[in-house]
C-alpha positions in Angstrom: 80.2 79.5 -9.0 80.1 82.7 -6.9 79.3 82.4 -3.2 76.8 85.3 -3.6 74.6 83.2 -5.9 73.9 80.4 -3.4 71.6 82.6 -1.2 69.7 83.7 -4.3 69.3 80.1 -5.5 68.1 79.2 -2.0 65.7 82.1 -1.8 64.2 81.3 -5.2 63.7 77.6 -4.4 62.2 78.5 -1.0 59.9 81.0 -2.6 58.8 78.3 -5.1 58.2 75.8 -2.3 56.2 78.4 -0.3 54.0 79.2 -3.3 53.5 75.5 -4.0 52.6 74.7 -0.4 50.2 77.6 -0.3 48.4 76.4 -3.4 48.4 72.8 -2.2 46.8 73.9 1.1 44.1 75.6 -1.0 43.6 72.3 -3.0 44.5 74.1 -6.3 45.1 71.6 -9.1 48.7 71.3 -10.2 49.5 73.2 -7.0 53.3 72.8 -6.8 54.0 73.8 -10.4 51.5 76.7 -10.4 52.4 77.9 -6.9 56.1 78.0 -7.6 55.6 79.6 -11.1 53.3 82.3 -9.8 55.3 83.2 -6.7 58.6 83.4 -8.6 57.1 85.3 -11.5 55.4 87.8 -9.1 58.6 88.6 -7.3 60.6 88.7 -10.5 58.1 91.1 -12.1 58.5 93.4 -9.0 62.2 93.6 -9.8 63.4 91.0 -7.3 66.7 89.3 -8.1 66.1 85.6 -8.4 67.9 82.7 -10.0 67.9 78.9 -10.1 70.9 76.6 -9.9 72.3 75.4 -13.3 70.5 72.2 -14.3 67.5 72.7 -12.0 65.0 72.5 -14.9 66.8 69.5 -16.4 66.7 67.7 -13.0 62.9 68.3 -12.8 62.5 67.0 -16.4 64.5 63.9 -15.7 62.3 63.1 -12.7 59.1 63.9 -14.5 60.0 62.2 -17.7 60.8 59.0 -15.8 57.6 59.2 -13.8 55.5 59.7 -16.9 57.2 56.9 -18.7 56.4 54.5 -15.9 52.7 54.7 -16.8 53.3 52.9 -20.1 52.5 49.2 -20.4 52.2 46.9 -23.4 48.5 47.3 -23.5 48.8 51.1 -23.3 51.4 51.2 -26.0 49.2 49.1 -28.4 46.3 51.4 -27.7 48.3 54.6 -28.3 49.9 53.4 -31.6 46.4 52.8 -33.0 45.8 56.5 -32.8 48.9 57.6 -34.6 47.1 58.9 -37.8 44.9 61.0 -35.6 47.9 62.4 -33.7 49.6 63.3 -37.0 46.4 65.1 -38.3 45.9 67.0 -35.0 49.6 68.0 -35.0 49.3 69.4 -38.6 46.1 71.2 -37.6 47.9 72.7 -34.6 50.7 74.0 -36.8 48.0 75.5 -39.1 46.4 77.2 -36.2 49.8 78.6 -35.3 49.9 80.1 -38.8 46.5 81.7 -38.3 47.5 83.1 -34.9 50.7 84.3 -36.4 48.9 86.3 -39.1 46.8 87.9 -36.5 49.8 88.8 -34.4 51.7 90.3 -37.4 48.7 92.6 -38.1 48.0 93.7 -34.6 51.6 94.1 -33.2 53.5 95.3 -36.3 56.3 92.7 -35.9 57.9 91.1 -38.9 56.6 87.9 -40.4 59.3 85.7 -39.0 58.8 87.0 -35.4 55.0 86.6 -35.7 55.2 83.1 -37.2 57.6 81.6 -34.7 55.9 83.4 -31.8 52.7 81.6 -32.6 53.6 78.0 -33.8 53.3 75.8 -30.7 56.9 74.7 -30.3 59.5 75.0 -27.5 60.7 78.4 -26.3 64.3 77.6 -27.3 63.6 75.8 -30.5 61.3 78.5 -31.9 63.6 81.3 -30.8 66.5 79.6 -32.7 64.3 79.2 -35.8 63.2 82.9 -35.6 66.8 84.1 -35.4 67.7 82.0 -38.4 65.1 83.7 -40.5 65.8 87.2 -39.2 63.1 87.4 -36.5 63.5 89.0 -33.1 64.1 86.4 -30.5 63.0 88.4 -27.5 59.3 88.7 -28.4 59.3 85.1 -29.7 60.6 83.8 -26.3 58.1 86.0 -24.5 55.1 84.9 -26.6 56.0 81.2 -26.3 56.4 81.5 -22.5 53.1 83.4 -22.4 51.4 80.5 -24.3 52.6 78.0 -21.7 51.7 80.2 -18.8 48.1 80.8 -20.2 47.5 77.1 -20.8 49.0 75.9 -17.4 47.1 78.5 -15.4 43.7 78.1 -17.0 43.1 74.6 -18.3 43.8 72.6 -15.1 41.6 74.8 -12.9 38.8 74.7 -15.4 38.9 71.0 -15.7 38.9 70.7 -11.9 36.0 73.2 -11.5 33.9 71.3 -14.0 34.6 68.0 -12.1 36.2 66.3 -15.1 39.2 64.9 -13.3 39.8 61.2 -12.7 38.5 59.9 -16.1 41.7 58.1 -17.1 40.9 55.5 -19.7 43.8 53.4 -18.4 44.2 51.5 -15.2 47.0 53.3 -13.2 50.0 51.1 -12.6 51.5 51.6 -9.2 54.9 50.2 -8.6 56.6 49.8 -5.2 59.4 52.1 -4.2 62.8 50.3 -4.2 65.6 52.8 -3.3 68.5 51.0 -5.0 66.4 50.2 -8.1 65.2 53.8 -8.2 68.8 55.1 -8.2 69.6 52.7 -11.1 66.5 53.9 -13.0 67.4 57.6 -12.5 71.0 56.9 -13.6 69.8 55.3 -16.8 67.3 58.2 -17.3 70.1 60.8 -16.9 72.3 58.9 -19.3 69.5 58.9 -22.0 68.8 62.6 -21.4 72.5 63.4 -21.7 72.8 61.4 -24.9 69.8 63.0 -26.6 71.0 66.5 -25.4 74.4 65.8 -27.0 72.5 65.0 -30.3 70.7 68.4 -30.0 67.3 66.7 -29.7 64.5 69.0 -28.5 63.2 68.3 -25.0 66.1 65.9 -24.6 66.0 65.8 -20.8 62.3 64.9 -20.8 62.2 62.6 -23.8 65.4 60.6 -22.9 64.3 59.6 -19.4 60.7 59.0 -20.5 62.0 56.7 -23.3 64.0 54.6 -20.8 61.0 54.2 -18.5 58.7 53.4 -21.5 61.0 50.7 -22.8 61.2 49.1 -19.4 57.4 49.3 -19.0 56.7 47.8 -22.3 59.3 45.1 -21.7 57.7 44.2 -18.4 60.7 45.2 -16.3 59.6 46.8 -13.0 62.6 48.5 -11.3 60.8 50.9 -9.0 58.0 53.4 -8.7 58.6 57.1 -8.4 58.1 58.7 -4.9 55.5 61.4 -4.8 58.1 63.7 -3.2 60.2 63.4 -6.4 57.3 64.4 -8.5 56.7 67.4 -6.3 60.3 68.3 -6.6 60.1 68.2 -10.4 57.1 70.5 -10.4 58.8 73.1 -8.2 62.0 73.0 -10.3 60.0 73.5 -13.5 57.6 76.1 -12.0 60.5 78.2 -10.6 62.3 78.1 -14.0 59.2 79.1 -15.9 58.5 82.0 -13.4 62.0 83.4 -14.0 61.1 84.1 -17.6 58.9 87.0 -16.5 61.6 89.5 -15.5 60.5 93.1 -15.1 63.0 94.6 -17.5 62.2 92.1 -20.2 58.4 92.5 -19.9 58.5 96.3 -19.7 60.6 96.4 -22.9 58.0 94.4 -24.8 54.9 95.9 -23.1 53.3 97.0 -26.5 53.8 93.4 -27.7 52.0 91.8 -24.8 48.4 92.4 -25.6 48.6 91.3 -29.3 50.6 88.3 -28.2 47.9 87.4 -25.6 45.1 87.7 -28.2 47.1 85.6 -30.6 47.6 83.0 -27.9 43.9 82.9 -27.1 43.1 82.2 -30.7 45.7 79.4 -30.8 44.5 77.8 -27.6 40.8 78.1 -28.5 41.3 76.4 -31.9 43.3 73.6 -30.4 40.9 73.0 -27.6 38.0 72.8 -30.0 39.9 70.2 -32.0 40.6 68.2 -28.9 36.9 68.2 -28.0 36.0 67.2 -31.5 38.4 64.3 -31.4 37.1 63.2 -28.0 33.5 63.2 -29.3 34.3 61.4 -32.6 36.4 58.6 -31.1 34.7 58.3 -27.7 37.7 59.5 -25.7 37.5 61.6 -22.5 37.2 65.2 -23.7 39.4 66.5 -20.7 42.2 64.1 -21.8 42.0 65.2 -25.4 42.0 68.9 -24.3 45.4 68.3 -22.7 46.6 66.1 -25.5 45.9 68.7 -28.2 46.4 71.9 -26.1 49.5 74.0 -27.1 51.0 73.8 -23.7 54.5 72.4 -23.1 54.8 68.6 -23.2 56.3 68.4 -19.7 53.7 70.7 -18.2 50.7 69.0 -19.9 52.1 65.6 -19.0 52.4 66.4 -15.3 48.9 68.0 -15.5 47.5 64.7 -16.9 49.3 62.7 -14.2 48.1 64.9 -11.3 44.5 65.0 -12.6 44.5 61.3 -13.7 43.7 62.1 -17.3 45.2 59.5 -19.6 48.9 60.3 -19.4 50.1 58.1 -22.2 47.6 59.6 -24.7 48.6 63.1 -23.7 52.3 62.3 -24.0 52.0 60.6 -27.4 50.1 63.5 -28.9 52.6 66.0 -27.7 55.6 63.9 -28.9 54.2 63.6 -32.4 53.4 67.4 -32.5 56.9 68.3 -31.3 58.5 66.1 -34.0 56.5 67.7 -36.7 56.9 71.2 -35.4 60.6 71.0 -35.1 61.0 69.2 -38.4 58.7 71.2 -40.6 58.2 74.8 -39.3 61.2 76.1 -41.2 59.9 74.5 -44.4 56.4 75.9 -43.9 57.8 79.4 -43.2 59.9 79.3 -46.4 56.8 78.3 -48.4 54.5 80.9 -46.8 57.1 83.7 -46.8 59.5 83.0 -49.7 60.8 86.6 -49.9 61.6 86.8 -46.2 63.2 83.3 -46.3 65.4 84.2 -49.3 66.7 87.3 -47.7 67.3 85.9 -44.2 68.1 82.1 -44.5 
């Protein structure tokens, strides 16, 4: 570690905290994540030199994954499992919408099929970039398009839900556990261990899924170690917001400026189709439409989960839908690409 990097880390975190505090003072939904994301992205786009300490995002994911997992109980788990077939269908539809958006992106931007496809399927930034590279796609636009998707979802859906007065319709009774410092340390240590183990196994979203799994298992087993302090949840939002903001570096965005508008249009198609599906599921199965909008929206699992937690919108349902989608996306996007584009797959795989 160079001593010159510490001031940059400090500046970036301070900038994120300042942006989050400003948004919080204005009563903006998801204030700490949005404020830190926007402030860091703004300075980064202006050419400012910013950086986050190694492991910052992972630390935020550990805290957030644990906090989300603590919302699960036996009753909640039984309810969620009953909707597994619907989760699978919605995940398949979401992948299909990604194919449609990818077709539109290929035609409007001129990029190759692999780049367009993996830019549009709603998977993780890293995972889709790796898949694109495997099939000869360009990882830079894929990474930008995937980041743009998350940015669009995070900065539009929570404010719209709040403006429409649709918050606080959680179908579950929120479980509030007392804060026990020693038990909390034990819980976070177990969460870190689970995240580390899944990361070693190259599991997608390991640092979120591992800690969440530990908390879920404890909750379903009836073990109540400790609640999660609100300050820790705020810390998680700032770490994630700052890291997301750093993706919008000036040189990178300028180099792909011709790709931005087609990518944005493709993302709007993807988001619109998914939100319509979420609303349809909500109407058909008498579930809160705002909850289903977050559950089916193509935002990042961690970002949508914290949105659901902050807005009190059925966290377990949102988490479960995103877990199923991630599993299917990671497992089957390569197969789908080979079926749809056999010539490209043969020459690149």
